[in-house]
C-alpha positions as CSV (number, residue, x, y, z in Angstrom):
1,M,-20.3,-64.2,-173.3
2,F,-17.5,-65.6,-171.2
3,R,-19.0,-69.1,-171.3
4,T,-16.4,-71.7,-170.0
5,R,-16.4,-75.2,-168.7
6,I,-17.0,-73.7,-165.2
7,T,-20.2,-72.0,-166.3
8,E,-21.4,-75.1,-168.0
9,M,-20.4,-77.4,-165.1
10,L,-22.0,-75.2,-162.4
11,E,-24.9,-74.0,-164.6
12,I,-24.2,-70.3,-163.8
13,E,-24.2,-67.3,-166.1
14,Y,-20.8,-65.9,-165.4
15,P,-17.6,-67.7,-164.2
16,I,-17.3,-65.7,-161.0
17,I,-17.3,-67.4,-157.7
18,C,-17.3,-65.9,-154.2
19,G,-15.2,-68.3,-152.2
20,G,-16.4,-69.3,-148.8
21,M,-15.2,-66.7,-146.2
22,M,-15.4,-67.5,-142.5
23,W,-17.8,-65.3,-140.6
24,I,-18.9,-63.6,-143.8
25,S,-20.4,-66.1,-146.3
26,D,-23.9,-66.4,-145.0
27,A,-27.1,-66.9,-146.9
28,K,-27.7,-63.2,-147.8
29,L,-24.3,-62.8,-149.5
30,V,-24.3,-66.2,-151.1
31,A,-27.7,-65.8,-152.5
32,A,-26.8,-62.3,-153.8
33,V,-23.8,-63.6,-155.7
34,S,-25.8,-66.5,-157.2
35,E,-28.7,-64.3,-158.1
36,A,-26.4,-61.9,-159.9
37,G,-25.1,-64.8,-162.2
38,G,-22.1,-66.0,-160.3
39,M,-21.9,-68.6,-157.6
40,G,-21.9,-67.9,-153.9
41,I,-20.3,-70.4,-151.4
42,L,-21.6,-70.8,-147.9
43,A,-18.8,-71.2,-145.2
44,S,-19.9,-74.4,-143.4
45,M,-17.6,-73.6,-140.4
46,M,-19.9,-70.7,-139.5
47,F,-22.5,-73.2,-138.4
48,P,-21.9,-75.4,-135.4
49,T,-24.1,-78.3,-136.3
50,K,-25.3,-80.0,-139.5
51,E,-28.8,-78.8,-138.7
52,T,-27.8,-75.1,-138.5
53,L,-26.0,-75.6,-141.8
54,R,-29.2,-77.1,-143.2
55,E,-31.2,-74.1,-142.0
56,E,-28.8,-71.7,-143.7
57,I,-29.0,-73.6,-146.9
58,H,-32.8,-73.3,-146.7
59,K,-32.4,-69.5,-146.3
60,V,-30.3,-69.4,-149.5
61,K,-33.0,-71.3,-151.3
62,E,-35.6,-68.8,-150.1
63,L,-33.6,-65.9,-151.6
64,T,-32.6,-67.5,-154.9
65,D,-33.3,-70.5,-157.1
66,K,-29.9,-70.2,-158.7
67,P,-27.0,-72.7,-158.0
68,F,-24.8,-72.2,-155.0
69,G,-22.2,-74.1,-153.1
70,V,-20.8,-74.9,-149.6
71,N,-17.2,-74.7,-148.4
72,I,-15.9,-77.6,-146.4
73,N,-12.9,-76.5,-144.5
74,L,-10.0,-79.0,-144.3
75,F,-7.5,-76.7,-142.5
76,P,-6.6,-77.5,-138.9
77,T,-9.0,-75.8,-136.5
78,L,-9.5,-75.3,-132.8
79,R,-13.1,-76.6,-133.3
80,P,-13.0,-79.6,-135.5
81,A,-16.1,-80.2,-137.7
82,D,-17.8,-83.4,-138.6
83,N,-17.2,-83.0,-142.3
84,P,-18.9,-86.3,-143.4
85,E,-22.1,-85.1,-141.7
86,L,-21.9,-81.7,-143.3
87,I,-21.3,-83.2,-146.7
88,D,-24.3,-85.5,-146.3
89,V,-26.4,-82.3,-145.6
90,C,-25.1,-80.8,-148.9
91,I,-26.0,-83.9,-150.8
92,E,-29.5,-84.2,-149.2
93,E,-30.2,-80.5,-150.0
94,E,-28.9,-80.9,-153.5
95,V,-26.3,-78.2,-153.3
96,K,-24.7,-77.7,-156.7
97,A,-21.0,-77.7,-155.6
98,I,-18.7,-78.2,-152.6
99,E,-15.5,-76.2,-152.4
100,T,-12.9,-77.9,-150.3
101,S,-9.9,-76.0,-149.0
102,G,-6.9,-76.9,-146.9
103,R,-5.4,-80.4,-147.1
104,G,-6.4,-82.7,-149.9
105,P,-10.0,-84.0,-150.0
106,K,-9.1,-87.6,-150.8
107,E,-11.2,-89.2,-148.1
108,Y,-14.3,-87.2,-149.1
109,V,-14.1,-87.5,-152.9
110,D,-16.3,-90.6,-153.2
111,Q,-18.9,-89.3,-150.8
112,I,-19.2,-86.0,-152.6
113,R,-19.0,-87.2,-156.2
114,G,-21.2,-90.2,-155.3
115,G,-23.8,-87.8,-154.0
116,G,-24.0,-86.0,-157.4
117,V,-22.3,-82.8,-156.1
118,K,-19.5,-81.1,-158.1
119,L,-16.2,-80.9,-156.2
120,I,-13.8,-77.9,-156.5
121,H,-10.6,-78.0,-154.5
122,K,-8.8,-74.8,-153.7
123,C,-5.0,-75.0,-153.4
124,A,-2.1,-72.6,-152.8
125,R,0.6,-74.7,-154.4
126,V,0.9,-76.1,-157.9
127,K,2.3,-79.4,-156.6
128,D,-1.0,-79.8,-154.6
129,I,-2.9,-79.1,-157.8
130,I,-1.1,-82.0,-159.5
131,S,-1.9,-84.3,-156.6
132,V,-5.5,-83.3,-156.3
133,S,-6.2,-83.5,-160.0
134,K,-5.6,-87.3,-159.8
135,L,-8.3,-87.7,-157.2
136,G,-11.3,-87.2,-159.4
137,V,-12.2,-83.7,-158.5
138,D,-14.3,-81.7,-161.0
139,A,-12.2,-78.5,-160.9
140,V,-9.3,-76.9,-159.1
141,A,-8.7,-73.4,-157.9
142,I,-5.2,-71.9,-157.4
143,V,-4.6,-68.8,-155.3
144,G,-1.6,-66.5,-155.4
145,F,0.4,-64.6,-152.7
146,E,-1.9,-61.5,-153.1
147,C,-4.9,-63.3,-151.8
148,G,-6.7,-62.8,-148.5
149,G,-7.0,-65.8,-146.3
150,A,-4.5,-68.6,-147.0
151,P,-1.8,-67.6,-149.6
152,P,1.0,-69.9,-150.7
153,M,3.8,-70.2,-148.2
154,D,6.4,-69.9,-151.0
155,D,5.1,-66.4,-152.0
156,I,4.3,-67.2,-155.6
157,T,2.0,-64.6,-157.2
158,T,-1.2,-65.3,-159.1
159,L,0.4,-64.2,-162.4
160,I,2.7,-67.2,-162.1
161,Q,0.5,-69.7,-160.2
162,V,-2.3,-69.7,-162.7
163,P,-0.5,-70.7,-165.9
164,L,1.6,-73.2,-164.0
165,A,-1.6,-74.8,-162.7
166,V,-3.2,-74.8,-166.1
167,D,-0.2,-76.5,-167.6
168,A,-0.2,-79.0,-164.7
169,V,-3.7,-80.3,-165.3
170,K,-3.1,-80.6,-169.1
171,G,-6.7,-79.5,-170.0
172,N,-8.2,-82.4,-168.0
173,M,-10.2,-80.1,-165.8
174,P,-11.0,-76.3,-165.5
175,V,-8.8,-74.1,-163.3
176,L,-10.1,-71.2,-161.3
177,A,-7.9,-68.3,-160.4
178,G,-7.8,-66.4,-157.1
179,G,-5.8,-63.6,-155.6
180,G,-5.6,-60.0,-156.6
181,I,-8.8,-60.2,-158.7
182,G,-11.5,-57.6,-158.0
183,D,-12.4,-55.9,-161.3
184,A,-12.8,-56.4,-165.0
185,R,-9.0,-56.1,-165.6
186,G,-8.2,-58.9,-163.2
187,F,-11.0,-61.1,-164.6
188,V,-9.8,-60.8,-168.2
189,A,-6.2,-61.3,-167.1
190,A,-7.2,-64.5,-165.3
191,L,-8.9,-65.8,-168.5
192,S,-5.9,-64.9,-170.6
193,L,-3.7,-66.9,-168.3
194,G,-5.8,-70.0,-169.0
195,A,-8.2,-69.9,-166.1
196,E,-11.9,-70.6,-166.8
197,G,-13.2,-68.6,-164.0
198,V,-12.2,-66.6,-160.9
199,V,-12.6,-66.9,-157.2
200,M,-13.0,-63.6,-155.4
201,G,-13.4,-62.7,-151.7
202,T,-12.1,-59.3,-150.6
203,R,-14.1,-57.4,-153.2
204,F,-17.3,-58.9,-151.9
205,L,-16.6,-57.7,-148.4
206,A,-17.4,-54.1,-149.5
207,T,-20.9,-54.8,-150.7
208,H,-24.3,-53.9,-149.2
209,E,-25.2,-57.6,-148.8
210,C,-22.0,-58.4,-146.7
211,L,-22.8,-58.7,-143.0
212,A,-19.6,-56.9,-142.0
213,H,-20.1,-53.7,-139.9
214,P,-20.1,-50.4,-141.9
215,N,-16.9,-49.4,-140.1
216,I,-15.1,-52.4,-141.5
217,K,-16.3,-51.6,-145.0
218,E,-15.2,-48.0,-144.6
219,A,-11.7,-49.1,-143.5
220,L,-11.4,-51.3,-146.5
221,I,-12.4,-48.5,-148.9
222,K,-9.8,-46.3,-147.4
223,A,-7.1,-49.0,-147.4
224,K,-4.2,-49.1,-149.9
225,E,-2.7,-52.1,-151.5
226,T,0.1,-51.9,-148.8
227,D,-2.4,-52.2,-145.9
228,T,-2.4,-56.0,-145.7
229,I,0.2,-58.3,-144.0
230,P,0.9,-62.0,-144.2
231,L,0.9,-63.6,-140.7
232,L,1.4,-67.0,-139.0
233,R,4.1,-68.2,-141.3
234,S,6.0,-69.2,-138.1
235,I,3.3,-71.8,-137.3
236,K,2.9,-72.9,-141.0
237,S,-0.6,-71.5,-141.3
238,M,0.0,-68.3,-143.2
239,E,-2.8,-65.8,-143.6
240,R,-3.0,-62.5,-145.3
241,V,-5.0,-60.0,-143.2
242,F,-5.9,-56.3,-142.9
243,K,-3.0,-54.4,-141.2
244,N,-4.6,-53.3,-137.9
245,E,-3.3,-53.2,-134.3
246,T,-3.9,-56.8,-133.7
247,A,-2.1,-57.9,-136.8
248,E,0.9,-55.7,-135.9
249,K,1.0,-57.4,-132.4
250,V,0.9,-60.8,-133.9
251,A,3.7,-60.0,-136.3
252,E,5.8,-58.7,-133.4
253,L,5.2,-61.8,-131.4
254,E,6.2,-64.0,-134.4
255,R,9.4,-62.0,-134.7
256,K,10.1,-62.8,-131.1
257,G,9.5,-66.5,-131.6
258,A,6.1,-66.8,-129.9
259,G,4.3,-70.2,-130.1
260,I,0.7,-71.0,-130.8
261,E,-0.3,-70.7,-127.2
262,E,0.8,-67.0,-127.1
263,L,-0.8,-66.3,-130.5
264,I,-4.3,-67.8,-129.9
265,P,-5.7,-65.0,-127.7
266,L,-5.1,-62.6,-130.6
267,I,-5.9,-64.8,-133.6
268,A,-9.0,-66.6,-132.2
269,G,-12.0,-66.5,-134.5
270,E,-14.2,-64.9,-131.9
271,N,-12.1,-61.7,-132.1
272,V,-12.8,-61.5,-135.9
273,L,-16.5,-62.1,-135.3
274,E,-16.5,-59.3,-132.8
275,A,-14.9,-57.0,-135.3
276,F,-17.5,-57.8,-138.0
277,N,-20.3,-57.3,-135.5
278,T,-19.2,-54.2,-133.6
279,G,-17.1,-52.4,-136.2
280,N,-14.0,-52.4,-134.1
281,V,-11.4,-52.4,-136.8
282,K,-8.6,-52.9,-134.3
283,T,-9.8,-56.3,-133.1
284,G,-9.0,-59.6,-134.7
285,I,-7.1,-60.6,-137.7
286,I,-9.4,-59.9,-140.6
287,S,-8.6,-61.8,-143.8
288,C,-8.0,-59.3,-146.7
289,G,-6.2,-59.4,-150.0
290,E,-4.0,-56.8,-151.6
291,V,-6.8,-56.1,-154.1
292,V,-8.3,-54.0,-151.3
293,G,-6.3,-51.2,-152.8
294,L,-8.6,-51.3,-155.9
295,I,-11.9,-51.0,-153.9
296,A,-13.4,-47.5,-154.3
297,G,-16.8,-47.9,-152.6
298,V,-19.5,-50.0,-151.2
299,V,-21.9,-51.2,-153.9
300,S,-24.3,-54.1,-154.3
301,V,-23.1,-57.6,-155.3
302,K,-25.0,-57.2,-158.6
303,E,-23.1,-54.0,-159.4
304,V,-19.8,-55.7,-158.7
305,I,-20.5,-58.5,-161.1
306,E,-22.1,-56.3,-163.7
307,E,-19.1,-53.9,-163.6
308,I,-16.8,-56.9,-164.1
309,I,-18.6,-58.4,-167.0
310,D,-19.4,-55.1,-168.8
311,G,-15.8,-53.9,-168.2
312,A,-14.4,-57.2,-169.5
313,K,-16.4,-56.9,-172.7
314,D,-15.0,-53.4,-173.2
315,I,-11.5,-54.7,-172.6
316,V,-11.9,-57.5,-175.2
317,E,-13.4,-55.1,-177.7
318,R,-10.5,-52.7,-177.1
319,L,-7.9,-55.4,-177.6
320,Y,-9.4,-57.1,-180.6
321,P,-8.4,-54.3,-183.1
322,L,-4.8,-54.7,-181.9
323,I,-4.6,-58.0,-183.7
324,E,-3.2,-57.6,-187.2
325,V,-5.2,-59.7,-189.7
């Protein structure tokens, strides 16, 4: 059930992908998602060299024989990566898919596709979906304003983004939906909008396999849907994060017109890593979507996916009798 072009393309059981999350998407989480029937995505930026990425890929393979992917980050960063080398590692290790995010992947399409790896590009604007769809990618993902990480600067929600993206590609490739999806209801809603799968992040933070400190997971469980905040709009690098003391300080600095030099000490990735390692929920800007308000407890990755699929079946069965024959 719920077979789509995404499940066929990626050779996975369910059209559920855990998008690559910086500092979070390691071998343990990725393997757990893939083993449960979805697809996990390693975050390549977590690994400083191509060989450390290769070692993490090997760790995934030790934990599962199911397909998995790697995210190649195309956003501006303080520590630029050698993406062609990282892509070569993915090809050599026969990774099933590469998820690119940030600016368009034009300069890498031939390398990725030529290496026999499926290419999914994640966008936050429909106009970017249109541009990328002409490059020869295998699938596209669109995220809405609710999403953790990098939401659209024009504040368009998932409910609008997804059907617009589906219409834009005219059936030529599958569309994945992201933003505000964390249970069976969101999954079915995404499919009803025309998506052929979902990309989730925040829900997988509150799982046993996630490396985040228990204090972080507890804070997410207690959080409401109003406990996130979009930051960094002023430097055109918007990110939705958990509303903690650091996030409030960043928001205040932005209101005062602070530049990147003043913001870096607060937004540096090392602060986020410290939060995940030590459990200090006040430190760093922790990417987190509004769907956090739907998270009721820490469970296994397998339970998350099973609850979505079983719940989705129940929803479809409940809706079917409403159709008048």
